[in-house]
C-alpha positions as CSV (number, residue, x, y, z in Angstrom):
1,M,-17.5,119.2,18.0
2,K,-18.1,121.4,15.1
3,K,-16.1,119.0,12.7
4,I,-18.0,116.3,13.8
5,A,-21.3,117.8,13.3
6,L,-20.3,118.9,9.7
7,F,-19.4,115.3,9.0
8,I,-22.5,113.9,10.2
9,G,-24.4,116.5,7.9
10,I,-22.3,115.4,4.8
11,V,-23.2,111.8,5.3
12,C,-27.0,112.4,5.8
13,L,-26.8,114.4,2.4
14,F,-25.4,111.6,0.4
15,V,-27.8,109.1,1.8
16,F,-30.7,111.1,1.0
17,L,-29.3,111.5,-2.7
18,G,-28.9,107.7,-3.0
19,C,-32.3,106.8,-1.9
20,G,-33.9,109.1,-4.7
21,Q,-31.8,107.4,-7.3
22,E,-33.0,104.1,-6.3
23,E,-36.5,104.9,-6.4
24,K,-36.1,106.3,-9.8
25,A,-34.5,103.2,-11.0
26,E,-37.1,100.8,-9.5
27,A,-39.9,102.3,-11.4
28,P,-39.1,101.2,-15.0
29,A,-38.3,97.6,-13.6
30,Q,-41.6,97.2,-11.7
31,Q,-43.4,98.5,-14.8
32,E,-41.8,95.6,-17.0
33,T,-42.6,92.9,-14.5
34,R,-46.2,93.9,-14.4
35,E,-46.4,93.9,-18.1
36,A,-44.9,90.5,-18.3
37,A,-47.1,89.2,-15.7
38,E,-50.2,90.3,-17.7
39,S,-48.8,88.8,-20.9
40,V,-48.6,85.5,-19.0
41,K,-52.1,85.9,-17.6
42,E,-53.4,86.4,-20.9
43,T,-52.1,83.0,-22.5
44,P,-51.6,80.5,-19.5
45,G,-53.4,77.5,-21.4
46,E,-51.3,77.9,-24.6
47,T,-47.9,77.8,-22.7
48,A,-48.9,74.8,-20.4
49,E,-49.9,72.7,-23.6
50,E,-46.8,73.5,-25.3
51,L,-44.8,72.6,-22.3
52,K,-46.7,69.3,-21.8
53,Q,-46.3,68.5,-25.4
54,K,-42.5,69.2,-25.5
55,A,-42.2,67.4,-22.1
56,G,-44.0,64.3,-23.7
57,E,-41.8,64.4,-26.9
58,T,-38.8,64.6,-24.7
59,V,-39.8,61.6,-22.7
60,E,-40.6,59.5,-25.7
61,S,-37.4,60.5,-27.2
62,A,-35.7,59.4,-24.0
63,K,-37.7,56.1,-23.9
64,E,-36.6,55.4,-27.5
65,K,-33.1,56.3,-27.0
66,T,-33.1,54.2,-23.9
67,R,-34.5,51.2,-25.8
68,E,-32.0,51.6,-28.6
69,V,-29.2,51.6,-25.9
70,V,-30.6,48.7,-24.1
71,E,-31.1,46.6,-27.3
72,G,-27.7,47.4,-28.5
73,A,-26.1,46.5,-25.0
74,K,-28.0,43.2,-24.9
75,K,-27.2,42.3,-28.5
76,E,-23.4,43.3,-27.8
77,T,-23.7,41.1,-24.4
78,E,-25.2,38.2,-26.2
79,E,-22.4,38.3,-28.9
80,T,-20.0,38.6,-26.2
81,V,-21.3,35.6,-24.2
82,K,-21.5,33.6,-27.3
83,A,-17.8,34.2,-28.2
84,A,-16.8,33.6,-24.6
85,R,-18.8,30.0,-24.8
86,E,-17.2,29.1,-28.0
87,K,-13.7,30.1,-26.6
88,T,-14.3,28.1,-23.5
89,A,-15.5,25.1,-25.4
90,E,-12.4,25.2,-27.5
91,T,-10.1,25.7,-24.3
92,V,-11.9,22.6,-22.7
93,A,-11.5,20.5,-25.7
94,A,-7.8,21.2,-26.2
95,A,-7.3,20.6,-22.4
96,E,-9.1,17.2,-22.5
97,E,-7.0,16.4,-25.7
98,K,-3.8,17.2,-23.7
99,T,-4.9,15.4,-20.8
100,R,-5.5,12.3,-23.0
101,E,-2.1,12.7,-24.6
102,T,-0.4,13.3,-21.3
103,A,-2.2,10.2,-19.7
104,A,-1.4,8.0,-22.7
105,A,2.3,9.0,-22.4
106,A,2.2,8.5,-18.8
107,K,0.7,5.1,-19.2
108,K,3.3,4.1,-21.8
109,Q,6.2,5.3,-19.8
110,T,4.7,3.4,-16.6
111,Q,4.4,0.2,-18.6
112,E,7.9,0.6,-19.9
113,A,9.2,1.1,-16.5
114,A,7.2,-1.8,-15.1
115,E,8.5,-3.9,-17.9
116,T,12.1,-2.9,-17.2
117,V,11.8,-3.5,-13.5
118,K,10.3,-6.8,-14.1
119,K,12.9,-7.9,-16.4
120,E,15.7,-6.8,-14.0
121,A,13.9,-8.4,-11.2
122,E,13.8,-11.6,-13.3
123,Q,17.4,-11.3,-14.1
124,T,18.2,-10.8,-10.4
125,V,16.1,-13.6,-9.4
126,E,17.8,-15.8,-11.8
127,G,21.1,-14.7,-10.8
128,A,20.3,-15.2,-7.2
129,K,19.0,-18.6,-7.9
130,E,22.3,-19.6,-10.0
131,K,24.5,-18.4,-7.2
132,T,22.5,-20.0,-4.6
133,S,22.4,-23.1,-6.6
134,Q,26.1,-23.1,-7.0
135,A,26.5,-22.4,-3.3
136,V,24.3,-25.0,-2.2
137,E,26.1,-27.6,-4.6
138,G,29.4,-26.5,-3.3
139,L,28.2,-26.8,0.4
140,K,26.8,-30.2,-0.5
141,E,30.0,-31.4,-2.1
142,K,32.1,-30.2,0.9
143,T,29.6,-32.0,3.2
144,I,29.6,-35.2,1.4
145,K,33.3,-35.2,1.4
146,A,33.6,-34.2,5.1
147,V,30.8,-37.0,6.0
148,E,32.8,-39.4,3.8
149,G,36.2,-38.5,5.6
150,A,34.4,-38.8,8.9
151,R,33.0,-42.2,8.2
152,Q,36.4,-43.4,6.7
153,K,38.2,-42.3,9.9
154,A,35.4,-43.7,12.2
155,K,35.9,-47.1,10.2
156,E,39.6,-47.0,10.9
157,T,39.2,-46.4,14.6
158,L,36.3,-48.8,15.0
159,P,36.7,-51.6,17.4
160,P,36.5,-55.1,15.8
161,G,33.0,-56.1,15.1
162,M,31.3,-52.7,15.7
163,P,29.3,-51.3,12.8
164,G,29.6,-48.1,11.3
165,V,26.7,-46.6,9.2
166,I,23.8,-49.0,8.9
167,T,21.1,-48.9,6.2
168,M,17.7,-48.9,7.9
169,K,16.0,-51.0,5.1
170,N,13.5,-53.5,6.1
171,E,11.8,-55.1,3.1
172,K,9.9,-57.6,5.2
173,A,8.2,-55.0,7.4
174,F,7.4,-52.7,4.3
175,E,6.4,-54.0,0.9
176,Q,7.2,-50.4,-0.5
177,H,9.2,-47.8,1.1
178,R,7.3,-44.3,0.5
179,M,10.3,-42.3,2.2
180,G,13.8,-42.4,1.8
181,I,16.0,-45.0,3.6
182,V,17.5,-43.8,7.0
183,A,21.4,-44.0,7.1
184,F,22.0,-44.8,10.9
185,D,25.4,-43.6,12.0
186,H,26.1,-46.2,14.6
187,Q,29.6,-45.1,15.4
188,K,28.5,-41.6,15.9
189,H,26.0,-42.5,18.4
190,A,28.3,-45.1,20.2
191,A,31.5,-42.8,20.2
192,D,32.5,-40.9,23.4
193,K,31.7,-37.3,23.6
194,P,32.6,-34.7,22.0
195,E,33.3,-36.6,18.8
196,G,30.0,-38.8,19.4
197,Y,26.9,-38.9,21.4
198,G,28.4,-41.3,24.3
199,L,25.6,-43.8,24.2
200,G,25.9,-47.1,25.6
201,C,24.4,-50.4,23.8
202,G,21.7,-50.7,26.5
203,D,20.4,-47.3,25.4
204,C,19.2,-48.7,22.3
205,H,19.2,-52.5,22.6
206,H,16.9,-54.2,25.0
207,D,15.7,-57.7,25.8
208,E,12.2,-59.0,25.4
209,N,11.1,-57.5,28.7
210,G,12.3,-54.2,27.6
211,E,15.4,-54.2,30.0
212,P,18.5,-52.5,28.7
213,L,21.2,-55.0,27.3
214,T,24.4,-53.3,29.2
215,D,26.5,-56.3,28.8
216,L,26.8,-56.2,25.1
217,K,30.3,-56.0,23.7
218,P,31.5,-55.0,20.1
219,G,31.1,-58.0,17.9
220,D,28.3,-59.6,19.7
221,E,25.4,-60.7,17.7
222,V,22.2,-58.7,18.4
223,Q,18.6,-59.4,17.2
224,S,16.8,-57.1,14.8
225,C,13.7,-55.2,16.3
226,Y,11.8,-57.2,13.7
227,E,12.3,-60.4,15.8
228,C,9.8,-59.2,18.3
229,H,8.0,-56.3,16.8
230,D,7.0,-58.3,13.8
231,K,3.7,-56.5,12.6
232,D,4.1,-55.2,9.2
233,G,3.2,-52.0,7.7
234,R,2.2,-48.8,9.6
235,P,-0.5,-49.1,12.3
236,R,-3.7,-47.3,12.0
237,R,-5.3,-46.2,15.4
238,D,-8.4,-47.8,16.7
239,P,-10.5,-44.9,18.3
240,A,-11.9,-47.5,20.7
241,L,-8.5,-48.0,22.3
242,S,-7.3,-45.8,25.2
243,P,-3.8,-44.0,24.9
244,E,-2.2,-46.5,27.1
245,E,-3.7,-49.4,25.1
246,W,-2.8,-47.7,21.8
247,K,0.9,-47.2,22.9
248,K,1.1,-50.9,23.6
249,E,-0.5,-51.9,20.5
250,E,1.6,-49.5,18.3
251,L,4.7,-51.1,19.6
252,T,3.9,-54.4,18.2
253,Y,4.6,-53.1,14.9
254,Y,8.2,-52.7,13.6
255,Y,7.2,-49.3,12.4
256,G,6.2,-48.1,15.8
257,A,9.0,-49.8,17.7
258,I,11.9,-48.3,15.5
259,H,10.3,-44.7,15.4
260,E,9.8,-45.0,19.3
261,N,13.3,-46.1,19.9
262,C,14.9,-43.3,17.9
263,M,12.4,-40.3,18.4
264,G,11.7,-41.2,21.8
265,C,15.4,-41.1,22.9
266,H,15.9,-37.7,20.9
267,K,12.9,-36.2,22.8
268,K,14.3,-37.5,26.0
269,M,17.8,-36.1,25.5
270,G,16.5,-32.8,24.2
271,G,18.0,-33.2,20.8
272,G,18.0,-35.0,17.5
273,P,15.6,-35.2,14.7
274,V,11.8,-35.9,15.4
275,S,10.2,-34.9,11.9
276,C,10.2,-37.4,8.9
277,T,12.6,-35.4,6.5
278,E,15.1,-34.8,9.3
279,C,16.0,-38.4,9.1
280,H,14.4,-40.0,5.7
281,P,16.2,-38.4,2.7
282,R,13.8,-37.6,-0.2
283,P,13.5,-40.8,-2.3
284,Q,15.1,-39.4,-5.4
285,Q,18.3,-38.8,-3.5
286,Q,18.7,-42.7,-2.9
């Protein structure tokens, strides 16, 4: 206990001594502060004016500096924009020129390619025409030879008095033939199937009443259709006639009778030509 009491006493002694030294140190500092405050009190207007003037000068200087910086930046920006515009214009002009050159070159190449294709196509067409013409001529020649051979063979096998091929040219009924003359193969129509069509005499030849002449024999004389159907030229239909009346009137003409005899049979049999050029060859082939 004694030791503790002694320790506390020593601590208190040091604290007392420290407080005394602080009071001595604070005294001169407080004196200086008071003097400075008094000095400020004596010249407050002068200091404020100086500060205001300095502040104004600083603000003006800053404004001037700012204006200079802004003007410099503005000028530099304008110069940069101008240079960029000039560069852009040059680039656009160069691109347009390049585009025109490319388009012209492409157009030229396209025209050359089109001309080449056209020329090749013309050559191909001409070649095809030539080949087709040769093939047609060859086929035509073979067909003619085959027909002539068949006709010759038919003549050799014809019964006495039976005609082979009949040229259906009637100059009494027609002053001028506008179509080619039909070559009627009588033997082909009268011959038995399958070499011919197996028609009898009465299928084409009839009497004045329209009845088939079934008793005809090869070599018998027969009358021409023109003997009964003796009106010339081509009939022109009268609108006032009924279909039945027109049919009857048409058969009074050689033209109507011969066409009805042939085409009527073809339609009835379901075979054979029924159009003009299928029977009539072109006039220049005669």
